[in-house]
C-alpha positions in Angstrom: 40.3 72.6 18.1 36.6 71.5 18.5 36.8 69.8 15.1 39.9 67.9 16.2 38.2 66.7 19.5 35.1 65.7 17.5 37.3 63.7 15.1 38.9 61.9 18.1 35.5 61.1 19.6 34.2 59.7 16.3 37.4 57.7 15.8 37.2 56.3 19.3 33.6 55.3 18.8 34.4 53.5 15.5 37.4 51.8 17.1 35.2 50.4 19.9 32.5 49.2 17.5 35.1 47.5 15.2 36.6 45.9 18.3 33.2 44.6 19.4 32.4 43.2 15.9 35.9 41.5 15.8 35.3 40.0 19.2 31.9 38.6 18.1 33.5 37.2 14.9 36.3 35.5 16.9 33.8 34.0 19.4 31.9 32.4 16.5 34.8 29.9 16.1 33.8 28.3 19.4 31.2 25.5 19.5 27.6 26.1 20.4 28.1 24.3 23.7 31.1 26.5 24.6 29.3 29.7 23.8 26.3 28.7 25.9 28.5 27.6 28.8 30.4 30.8 28.8 27.2 32.8 28.8 25.9 31.0 31.8 29.2 31.5 33.6 29.3 35.2 33.0 25.5 36.0 33.2 25.6 37.3 36.8 29.3 38.3 37.0 30.0 40.1 33.8 26.6 40.6 32.0 28.1 42.9 29.3 30.6 40.2 28.2 27.9 37.5 28.5 25.8 39.5 26.0 28.7 39.2 23.5 28.6 35.4 23.7 24.8 35.5 23.2 25.2 37.7 20.1 28.0 35.4 18.7 25.8 32.3 19.3 22.9 33.9 17.4 25.1 35.0 14.5 26.7 31.6 14.2 23.4 29.8 14.3 21.9 32.0 11.6 24.9 31.6 9.3 24.9 27.8 9.7 21.1 27.6 9.4 20.7 25.8 12.8 17.1 26.6 13.9 17.4 24.8 17.2 20.5 26.8 18.3 19.1 30.0 16.8 16.1 29.8 19.1 18.3 28.9 22.1 20.3 32.1 21.2 17.0 34.1 21.0 16.4 33.3 24.7 19.9 34.2 25.8 19.7 37.5 23.9 16.3 38.1 25.5 17.8 37.7 28.9 20.6 40.1 28.1 18.2 42.7 26.7 15.9 42.3 29.8 19.0 42.6 32.1 20.0 45.9 30.5 16.4 47.4 30.5 15.3 46.8 26.8 11.9 45.3 27.2 10.7 45.6 23.5 13.9 43.9 22.2 13.6 41.2 24.9 10.0 40.4 24.0 10.7 40.4 20.2 13.3 37.6 20.7 10.9 35.6 23.0 8.0 35.9 20.7 10.1 34.5 17.8 11.0 31.6 20.0 7.4 31.0 21.1 6.3 30.9 17.4 8.9 28.3 16.6 8.2 26.2 19.7 4.5 26.1 18.9 5.2 25.2 15.2 7.5 22.4 16.2 5.3 21.4 19.2 8.4 21.6 21.4 7.2 21.8 25.0 10.7 22.0 26.5 11.5 25.1 24.4 8.0 26.6 24.9 8.2 26.4 28.7 11.5 28.2 28.7 10.2 30.9 26.4 7.0 31.5 28.5 9.1 31.7 31.7 11.3 34.3 30.0 8.2 36.3 28.9 6.8 36.3 32.4 10.1 37.4 33.8 10.5 40.2 31.3 7.0 41.6 32.1 7.7 41.3 35.8 11.0 43.1 35.5 9.3 46.1 34.0 6.4 46.1 36.5 3.8 44.8 34.0 2.4 42.6 36.6 -1.0 41.7 35.0 0.8 40.5 31.9 3.4 38.7 34.1 0.8 36.7 36.1 -0.8 35.6 32.8 2.4 34.0 31.6 3.4 32.7 35.1 0.0 30.8 35.3 0.7 29.3 31.8 4.2 28.3 33.0 2.7 26.7 36.1 0.2 24.7 34.0 2.9 23.6 31.6 5.4 22.7 34.3 2.9 20.4 36.0 1.8 18.9 32.7 5.4 18.0 31.8 6.4 17.2 35.4 9.3 19.7 35.2 10.5 20.2 38.8 12.8 23.1 37.9 10.0 25.1 36.3 7.5 24.2 39.0 9.9 25.7 41.5 10.3 28.8 39.2 6.5 29.2 38.8 6.1 29.0 42.6 8.7 31.7 43.0 7.3 33.9 40.3 3.7 33.7 41.7 5.2 34.3 45.1 6.9 37.5 43.8 3.6 38.7 42.4 1.8 38.0 45.7 4.5 40.0 47.5 4.0 43.0 45.2 0.2 42.7 45.5 0.6 43.0 49.3 0.0 39.4 50.3 3.4 39.1 52.0 2.6 36.2 54.2 1.1 34.3 51.2 4.4 35.0 49.3 6.4 33.8 52.3 4.6 30.5 52.3 5.5 29.9 48.6 9.1 30.8 49.1 9.4 28.5 52.2 7.8 25.7 50.2 10.5 26.2 47.5 13.2 26.2 50.2 12.0 22.7 51.3 12.2 21.4 47.7 15.5 23.0 46.7 17.7 22.5 49.8 18.1 18.7 49.6 18.8 18.7 45.9 20.7 22.0 45.5 24.2 20.5 45.1 23.2 17.5 43.1 21.1 19.4 40.5 23.2 22.7 40.6 20.2 24.7 41.8 22.3 27.4 43.4 20.7 30.2 41.3 17.2 29.0 42.2 18.2 28.8 45.8 19.5 32.4 45.7 16.3 33.7 44.0 14.3 32.0 46.8 16.3 33.7 49.5 16.0 37.1 47.8 12.2 36.6 47.6 11.9 35.3 51.1 13.9 38.1 52.7 12.0 40.7 50.6 8.6 39.4 51.8 9.8 39.2 55.5 10.9 42.9 55.4 7.2 43.8 55.4 6.1 42.0 58.5 9.0 40.3 60.3 12.3 42.2 60.0 14.1 39.9 62.4 13.3 36.9 60.2 14.5 38.9 57.1 17.8 39.7 58.9 18.3 36.1 59.9 18.4 35.0 56.3 20.8 37.7 55.1 24.1 35.9 56.1 23.0 32.9 54.1 22.3 35.0 51.0 25.8 36.6 51.3 27.6 33.3 51.8 26.1 31.5 48.8 26.5 34.6 46.6 30.2 34.7 47.3 30.5 31.0 47.1 29.4 30.9 43.4 30.6 34.4 42.6 27.1 35.7 41.8 27.5 39.5 41.9 23.9 40.1 41.0 22.7 38.2 44.0 25.3 40.0 46.1 23.9 43.3 45.0 20.5 42.2 46.3 22.1 41.3 49.6 23.3 44.8 50.1 20.0 46.3 48.9 18.0 44.1 51.3 20.4 44.7 54.1 19.9 48.4 53.6 16.2 48.0 53.7 16.4 46.0 56.9 18.6 48.8 58.4 16.0 51.3 57.4 13.1 49.3 59.0 15.1 49.1 62.2 15.7 52.9 62.1 19.4 52.3 61.7 19.5 55.2 59.2 23.3 55.9 59.1 24.1 52.2 58.5 21.3 52.0 55.9 22.9 54.8 53.9 26.3 53.1 54.0 24.9 49.7 52.9 22.7 51.2 50.2 25.8 53.0 48.8 27.5 49.6 48.5 24.5 48.2 46.7 24.5 51.2 44.3 28.2 50.7 43.5 27.7 47.0 42.7 24.5 47.5 40.7 26.1 50.3 38.7 29.1 48.2 37.9 26.8 45.4 36.6 24.8 47.9 34.6 21.4 46.9 35.8 19.5 50.2 35.9 16.2 48.7 37.0 17.7 47.4 40.2 18.7 51.0 41.2 15.1 51.8 41.9 14.7 50.2 45.4 18.1 51.6 46.3 17.1 55.1 45.4 13.7 54.7 47.0 15.0 53.6 50.4 17.9 56.1 50.3 15.3 58.8 49.8 13.1 57.4 52.6 16.1 57.3 54.9 17.0 60.9 54.2 13.3 61.8 54.6 13.2 60.2 58.1 16.4 62.1 59.0 14.7 65.3 57.8 17.5 65.8 55.3 15.0 67.0 52.7 17.4 68.3 49.9 19.1 64.9 49.9 15.8 63.1 49.9 14.7 65.2 46.9 17.9 64.2 45.0 17.2 60.5 45.6 13.5 60.7 44.6 14.3 62.9 41.5 16.8 60.2 40.5 13.9 57.7 40.5 11.8 60.0 38.2 14.8 60.2 35.8 15.2 56.4 35.9 11.5 55.9 35.3 11.7 58.0 32.1 14.8 56.2 30.8 13.5 52.6 31.1 9.8 53.1 31.5 9.1 50.6 34.2 5.9 50.4 36.3 6.0 50.2 40.1 3.1 50.3 42.6 5.3 52.3 45.0 5.9 55.1 42.5 3.0 57.1 43.8 4.5 56.9 47.3 7.8 58.2 45.9 6.0 61.2 44.2 4.1 61.9 47.5 7.3 61.9 49.6 9.0 64.0 47.0 6.2 66.5 47.0 6.2 66.6 50.8 10.0 67.1 50.8 9.6 70.1 48.5 6.9 71.4 50.8 9.3 71.2 53.8 11.8 73.5 52.1 9.0 75.9 51.0 9.1 75.1 47.3 5.4 75.2 46.8 5.5 75.1 43.0 7.5 71.8 42.9 5.4 70.4 45.7 2.2 71.1 43.8 3.7 69.7 40.6 4.5 66.3 42.2 1.3 66.0 44.2 -0.6 66.5 40.9 1.6 63.8 39.3 0.9 61.4 42.2 -2.8 62.2 41.9 -2.6 61.4 38.2 -1.0 58.0 38.8 -3.7 57.1 41.3 -6.4 57.5 38.6 -4.7 56.3 35.4 -3.1 53.1 36.6 -5.9 50.5 36.5 -3.6 47.9 38.2 -3.4 50.1 41.3 -7.2 49.8 41.7 -6.9 46.0 41.7 -4.3 45.7 44.4 -5.4 48.6 46.6 -2.0 49.5 47.9 -1.5 52.1 50.6 0.8 55.0 50.8 2.5 56.0 54.0 0.4 56.4 57.2 1.0 60.1 57.4 -1.1 60.5 54.2 -4.0 58.4 55.3 -5.9 61.3 56.9 -5.2 63.7 54.0 -5.9 62.6 50.4 -3.8 63.9 47.6 -6.8 66.0 46.4 -6.9 67.9 49.7 -3.2 68.3 49.6 -3.5 70.0 46.2 -6.3 72.3 47.4 -4.2 73.2 50.5 -1.2 74.2 48.3 -3.4 76.2 46.0 -4.7 78.2 48.9 -1.1 78.6 50.2 0.0 80.1 46.8 -3.0 82.4 46.6 -2.3 83.8 50.1 0.8 85.5 48.8 -1.3 87.9 46.6 -4.7 87.7 48.4 -4.0 88.2 52.1 -7.5 89.5 52.7 -9.2 86.1 52.1 -10.7 84.7 55.2 -9.4 81.3 56.2 -12.6 80.5 58.0 -14.7 80.9 54.9 -12.3 78.8 52.8 -12.3 76.0 55.4 -16.1 76.2 55.7 -16.5 76.1 51.9 -14.1 73.2 51.6 -16.0 71.3 54.3 -19.4 71.9 52.7 -17.9 70.9 49.3 -16.4 67.7 50.8 -19.8 66.8 52.4 -21.6 67.3 49.2 -19.0 65.4 47.2 -19.2 62.6 49.8 -23.0 62.4 49.5 -22.8 62.4 45.7 -20.2 59.7 45.8 -22.2 57.5 48.2 -25.3 57.9 46.0 -23.3 57.0 42.9 -21.9 53.9 44.7 -25.5 52.8 45.6 -26.7 53.3 42.0 -23.7 51.5 40.6 -24.2 48.6 43.0 -27.8 48.3 42.0 -26.8 48.2 38.3 -24.1 45.6 39.2 -26.7 43.4 41.0 -29.1 43.7 38.1 -26.4 42.7 35.6 -25.6 39.5 37.7 -29.3 38.7 37.8 -29.6 39.2 34.1 -26.5 37.0 33.4 -27.9 34.2 35.6 -31.3 34.1 33.8 -30.5 35.1 30.2 -29.8 31.5 29.0 -33.0 30.0 30.3 -35.1 31.0 27.3 -34.5 32.6 24.0 -37.4 34.1 22.0 -37.6 32.9 18.4 -37.1 35.7 15.9 -39.8 36.7 13.4 -38.5 35.9 10.0 -41.2 38.0 8.1 -39.2 40.8 6.6 -40.6 44.2 5.7 -38.0 44.3 2.9 -38.1 42.6 -0.5 -36.0 39.6 0.6 -37.3 36.1 0.4 -38.0 34.1 3.5 -35.5 31.5 2.4 -32.7 34.1 2.2 -33.7 35.6 5.6 -33.6 32.2 7.2 -30.2 31.4 5.7 -28.7 34.7 6.9 -30.2 34.3 10.4 -28.7 30.8 10.6 -25.4 32.2 9.5 -25.6 34.9 12.2 -26.3 32.2 14.8 -23.1 30.4 13.8 -21.2 33.7 13.7 -22.3 34.4 17.3 -21.6 30.9 18.5 -18.0 30.9 17.1 -17.2 34.3 18.8 -15.9 35.6 15.4 -17.1 39.0 16.4 -14.1 39.3 18.7 -11.8 39.8 15.7 -10.7 43.5 15.4 -11.3 43.6 11.6 -15.0 42.6 12.0 -17.2 44.8 9.8 -20.4 44.7 7.8 -18.3 43.8 4.7 -16.3 41.0 6.2 -19.4 39.4 7.9 -21.5 39.7 4.7 -18.7 37.9 2.8 -18.6 35.1 5.4 -22.4 34.6 5.1 -22.3 34.7 1.3 -24.7 37.6 1.1 -24.5 41.3 0.3 -24.1 44.2 2.8 -27.5 45.6 2.0 -29.4 42.4 2.9 -27.3 41.9 6.0 -27.7 45.4 7.3 -31.5 45.3 6.7 -31.9 42.0 8.5 -29.8 43.0 11.5 -31.8 46.3 11.7 -35.1 44.5 11.5 -34.4 41.3 13.4 -32.0 42.6 16.0 -33.5 46.0 16.4 -30.2 47.9 16.0 -27.5 49.0 13.6 -24.8 46.5 12.6 -22.2 48.4 14.5 -24.3 48.3 17.7 -25.0 44.7 17.2 -21.3 43.8 17.2 -20.7 46.0 20.2 -23.5 44.3 22.1 -22.2 40.9 21.3 -18.7 41.8 22.6 -20.0 43.3 25.9 -22.4 40.4 26.5 -19.4 38.0 25.9 -17.1 39.8 28.3 -19.8 40.0 31.0 -20.1 36.2 31.0 -16.3 35.7 30.6 -15.5 38.0 33.6 -18.2 36.4 35.7 -16.7 32.9 35.2 -13.0 33.5 34.5 -10.9 34.7 37.5 -7.8 34.9 35.4 -9.4 37.4 33.0 -10.3 39.6 36.0 -6.6 40.1 36.6 -6.1 41.6 33.1 -5.7 45.3 32.5 -8.7 47.1 31.0 -6.5 47.7 27.9 -5.7 44.0 27.6 -9.4 43.1 27.8 -10.3 45.7 25.2 -7.7 44.2 22.8 -9.0 40.7 23.4 -12.6 41.8 22.6 -11.5 43.5 19.3 -11.9 47.1 20.4 -9.4 49.5 19.0 -8.7 51.3 22.3 -9.3 51.0 26.1 -11.5 54.2 26.0 -13.7 52.8 23.3 -14.3 49.6 25.3 -15.0 51.5 28.6 -17.5 53.8 26.9 -19.3 50.9 25.2 -19.4 49.0 28.5 -20.7 52.0 30.4 -23.3 52.7 27.7 -24.7 49.2 27.7 -24.5 48.4 31.5 -24.5 51.8 33.2 -21.2 51.1 35.0 -17.6 51.1 34.1 -15.7 47.7 33.6 -13.3 48.5 36.4 -16.2 48.8 38.9 -17.8 45.5 37.6 -14.4 43.6 37.9 -13.8 45.1 41.4 -17.2 43.9 42.7 -16.9 40.5 41.1 -13.6 40.0 42.8 -15.0 41.1 46.1 -17.8 38.5 46.1 -15.8 35.6 44.6 
């Protein structure tokens, strides 16, 4: 019987796959224009079917050797993969398109590809990467005087501002876009841009003016229904549920969020379930329905594992989940989730940059103290004779000592930071000439030639390449590794490896001081740009040379700029 059922399942799977393949083959008979038009029509109403048109377009272009249409198909397939939560596949399509656009010097295609890359990173919460490409998009849009993409770059940067906590700054950008789009929406068919603007505007208003957010909701619903955009309509229900929550209309919030859940699930956009689950959990939490809140927050954890997105509110979710477990006396689960929240607060370097806050009820108690409290609570079950007074006193003394150590470390790090800035300001004023008299049996002529080569090597920033080694540099300078190693040891006063590391750290100190965009990069991205093999290797090298970590240096630079 089990074998028969297995046979039926396999047969059904094969039948579905054959059906999809036949559908793609039949679609290839259509023209390029028809395939692209159908994709655009179905993108927000039937994304699964739209993806079949994108696949057919790519297959047709490859078979006919049409490079222009192939790259257009890459971007449509990238959108579909992004829509269904496949970041790596989406980026692979986009990178292929960017390579082609750069080779052909095709600015129109390049600007589309860069906008797709920024959108993909944004969808998965990779906000530092997203802002890099959004700034490139803004620059290209202005250079080419492309109004559509200037609007899109305004919107994208506004979305980043909203996530970073600058909700009023985001609102200003969205309202600016509203002024631009409204008079030309019908003539230029900018309905999708208009809907995106409304979604961003309402989202930003929910943080500081709920009435304003509610006032724009009817317009979002009207235009969504007018052009049959189910994706935008799902945002309407999500945002309406959030507005209900902010107004403490908890029962209505749950009903509205259920409608959003149904529509998003129908469309198959897993990533968009996150805010629905989050505010459903928060609503149940406020109603003190802790088992239901736990179910909603656990669903977010499952979702996060499945599509691996980043979100700055994830720590809040974990904290509320832990507190919900605590309310039903599940100490073990509470402790597990407080620890996980604590881990996110230290490992996510982006969180340090935006300094987001969790709920007010956690302001007075840090996650560390929560963990300590739960440990004590667990131990009380087996050690009833421990005096609470001694524990409290011990914790208080420990906190005071830790606070004093922390303040001292802050002062020391600040002094090191100021000394670094002073050094950077004065290091270019004068450079001492190097003594060319070698202790080794190398002619002065060869020493001079190698030193001149090293000067050019430093000036060209070739040391940033990850494959930089004694062998590769010696080859570039037309010398052998023994001579090069001896001269670096004697003239630079260090090993070749330390020489390269020092060049990279000096480079990044100057770059971070003068380049605001680079300060928005993750530590991992900076490490990669400098040629380090890992984030940890870069952080250790930076700390060894400067006495402080790169995150502290960037944080203080940002504060004084």
